[in-house]
C-alpha angles and dihedrals in degrees: 000000000000120000128180120205131177113223130184117263091247091055091047091052092048090048092050091050092048092049093049092047094047096035096235132127121254089246092054092047092050092047091052093047093050092046092052093044093051092045091055092045091057092055094038113154128211118260088253092054091049094052100029093112091050099049125080124317117356093242139078091231120114114258115262092227140037101275094183093057095040100043097121094047093046092049091050090051092049099047106029118077115250113261116231 
């Protein structure tokens, strides 16, 4: 199948550099990029799934305290050094 696409000059320059560096044709580079893009779109995760390990406790258990009401205190505990 033939497909024509207009791309910005900057993208064309980047593509030409990539192709020269990796010794592939522009068509091959675009095919690979589309294939990778479409493969990741099919297995696309929700924003929560993507950041799950970065948000809150690293567990699926419910918090033992009311995080919403105690946000300031919990943040202070987390980021201020413990006083001795």
